[in-house]
C-alpha positions as CSV (number, residue, x, y, z in Angstrom):
1,M,2.1,12.7,14.8
2,S,2.9,14.9,11.9
3,Q,0.1,16.4,9.7
4,R,2.0,14.9,6.7
5,L,1.7,11.5,8.4
6,V,-1.6,11.9,9.0
7,S,-2.4,13.1,5.2
8,L,-0.8,9.8,4.4
9,V,-2.7,7.7,6.3
10,A,-6.0,8.9,5.5
11,A,-5.0,8.4,1.6
12,V,-3.8,5.1,2.0
13,F,-7.3,4.1,3.7
14,E,-9.4,6.1,1.5
15,R,-7.5,4.5,-2.0
16,P,-5.0,2.4,-1.2
17,T,-2.2,2.2,-3.5
18,L,1.2,0.7,-3.3
19,E,2.7,4.0,-4.2
20,G,1.0,5.5,-1.4
21,L,1.9,2.7,1.0
22,D,5.4,2.9,0.0
23,E,5.4,6.9,1.0
24,L,3.8,6.1,4.5
25,L,6.3,3.4,4.9
26,A,9.3,5.8,3.9
27,E,7.7,8.2,6.6
28,L,7.6,5.8,9.3
29,E,11.1,4.7,8.5
30,E,11.9,8.3,9.5
31,L,10.3,8.1,13.3
32,P,12.1,7.0,16.2
33,R,11.8,3.2,16.2
34,D,9.7,2.1,19.5
35,D,7.7,-0.9,19.5
36,A,4.4,0.9,18.4
37,V,6.3,2.1,15.3
38,A,7.9,-1.1,14.6
39,G,4.7,-3.2,14.9
40,L,2.8,-0.7,12.5
41,I,5.5,-1.0,9.8
42,D,5.4,-4.9,10.3
43,D,1.6,-4.8,9.8
44,L,2.0,-2.2,7.0
45,L,4.2,-4.6,5.1
46,D,1.8,-7.5,5.5
47,Y,-0.7,-5.3,4.0
48,R,1.3,-4.2,1.2
49,V,1.9,-8.0,0.3
50,V,-1.9,-8.6,-0.1
51,L,-2.3,-5.2,-1.7
52,A,0.3,-6.3,-4.4
53,E,-0.9,-9.5,-4.6
54,R,-4.4,-7.8,-5.5
55,V,-3.0,-5.4,-8.2
56,E,-1.4,-8.2,-10.0
57,L,-4.5,-10.3,-10.0
58,A,-6.6,-7.5,-11.3
59,E,-3.8,-6.7,-14.0
60,R,-4.0,-10.4,-15.3
61,V,-7.8,-10.3,-15.3
62,E,-7.7,-7.2,-17.3
63,L,-5.3,-8.4,-19.5
64,V,-7.6,-11.5,-20.2
65,E,-10.5,-9.8,-20.8
66,R,-8.2,-7.6,-23.4
67,V,-7.3,-10.9,-25.1
68,E,-11.0,-12.1,-25.0
69,L,-12.3,-9.1,-26.6
70,A,-9.7,-9.1,-29.4
71,A,-10.5,-12.6,-30.3
């Protein structure tokens, strides 16, 4: 596994962001597609869906808090 890939994995698990996850997925897309890589990509795509939902929820909560503070 390349050092860049290891660094991306570490960054995603230290502080998960959609951008970091997308970057990791892009790197994985460049690897030869065997069962392990395909399974990892599938798992990370599932994780990305969950992360995106949480980000959207956090943004909505922040918006509601701003509206309540302004009222």
